[in-house]
C-alpha positions as CSV (number, residue, x, y, z in Angstrom):
1,E,48.0,8.5,-32.3
2,R,50.7,10.7,-33.9
3,L,53.1,8.4,-33.0
4,A,51.5,5.2,-34.7
5,P,52.5,6.3,-38.3
6,V,56.3,6.2,-37.1
7,V,56.5,2.8,-35.7
8,Y,56.9,-0.7,-37.5
9,V,53.5,-1.8,-36.1
10,P,51.0,0.9,-35.9
11,R,48.0,-1.1,-34.8
12,M,49.9,-1.7,-31.6
13,I,50.4,1.5,-30.7
14,M,46.8,2.6,-31.7
15,A,45.2,-0.5,-29.6
16,A,47.7,0.1,-26.4
17,P,46.1,1.8,-23.3
18,V,49.7,3.0,-22.3
19,A,53.0,3.4,-24.4
20,V,56.3,4.3,-23.5
21,A,59.0,5.8,-25.3
22,I,62.5,4.9,-24.1
23,A,65.2,7.5,-25.5
24,V,68.8,8.1,-24.4
25,D,71.2,10.7,-24.7
26,G,73.4,10.0,-27.7
27,T,76.2,12.0,-26.7
28,G,77.0,9.7,-23.6
29,S,78.7,6.4,-23.5
30,A,78.1,3.5,-25.9
31,M,76.5,1.7,-22.9
32,S,73.6,4.1,-22.9
33,G,71.8,1.9,-25.3
34,F,72.5,-1.2,-23.3
35,D,71.0,0.6,-20.2
36,A,67.9,1.4,-22.5
37,G,67.4,-2.2,-23.3
38,R,68.0,-2.9,-19.7
39,A,65.3,-0.4,-18.5
40,A,62.9,-1.5,-21.2
41,Q,63.1,-5.2,-20.1
42,N,62.7,-4.3,-16.4
43,M,59.7,-2.2,-17.3
44,M,58.3,-5.5,-19.1
45,L,59.0,-7.6,-16.5
46,A,57.3,-5.2,-13.9
47,A,54.4,-5.2,-15.7
48,W,54.1,-8.7,-16.5
49,A,54.3,-9.4,-12.6
50,E,51.2,-7.0,-12.4
51,G,49.2,-9.0,-15.2
52,V,49.9,-6.5,-17.9
53,A,51.2,-7.6,-21.1
54,S,53.9,-5.7,-23.3
55,C,55.5,-5.5,-26.6
56,P,58.6,-3.3,-27.7
57,N,58.0,-1.6,-31.2
58,G,60.9,-0.6,-33.3
59,I,61.0,3.1,-35.1
60,A,60.6,2.9,-39.0
61,D,60.9,6.9,-39.2
62,P,63.4,8.0,-36.4
63,D,63.1,11.9,-37.6
64,A,59.4,11.9,-37.4
65,A,59.4,10.2,-34.2
66,R,61.9,12.8,-32.8
67,A,59.7,15.6,-34.1
68,V,56.4,14.0,-32.5
69,L,58.0,13.4,-28.8
70,G,59.7,16.4,-29.1
71,L,63.2,15.1,-28.4
72,A,66.2,17.0,-28.6
73,P,68.7,16.5,-31.4
74,T,71.1,14.5,-29.4
75,Q,68.5,12.3,-28.0
76,V,68.1,9.0,-29.7
77,L,64.8,6.9,-29.4
78,V,65.6,3.3,-28.8
79,A,62.0,1.7,-28.5
80,I,58.5,2.4,-27.9
81,L,56.7,-0.1,-25.6
82,A,53.0,-1.0,-26.1
83,L,51.4,-2.1,-22.8
84,G,47.9,-3.2,-21.7
85,Y,46.0,-6.2,-20.2
86,P,45.9,-9.3,-22.5
87,A,42.8,-10.1,-24.5
88,R,42.7,-13.8,-22.6
89,P,44.1,-14.3,-19.1
90,R,47.2,-16.2,-19.0
91,D,47.9,-19.0,-16.7
92,P,51.8,-19.8,-16.9
93,A,51.4,-22.9,-14.5
94,R,48.8,-24.7,-16.6
95,R,51.7,-26.0,-18.8
96,S,55.4,-27.0,-18.0
97,P,58.0,-25.0,-19.3
98,D,58.7,-27.7,-21.9
99,E,55.3,-27.7,-23.1
100,W,55.5,-23.8,-23.5
101,S,58.9,-24.0,-25.3
102,A,57.5,-26.8,-27.5
103,R,54.3,-24.6,-28.6
104,A,56.3,-21.5,-29.4
105,H,58.8,-24.1,-31.5
106,R,61.8,-23.2,-29.0
107,R,64.4,-25.8,-28.2
108,R,64.2,-27.3,-24.9
109,L,65.9,-25.2,-21.9
110,G,68.3,-28.0,-21.5
111,S,69.8,-28.1,-24.7
112,V,70.4,-24.2,-24.3
113,V,71.7,-24.1,-20.6
114,T,74.5,-26.0,-19.0
115,E,74.8,-26.3,-15.2
116,L,78.3,-26.5,-13.7
């Protein structure tokens, strides 16, 4: 509850059964932010494989977030993931990839990927 006011979409944090804060050591290499992104992506993919939905949330007030989480001054908060079960069950197989892309107003996969 204390973290909700410092993110861009507070209701997402308030409604989530679980929220995960991802922080890196700001004194490390430039790759630490990249590694944090990969960690977030892997958590989200692993959650989805178990039927758990997730969504990243950006930090609107980094200083307040640092205080709420008790982070050291050198730590940088990268993202907060909200995780929970979807309100409606998902069945990815009920539509083809092209149908899903069209519903999301995305370009067809073949128009952005080339096989060599």
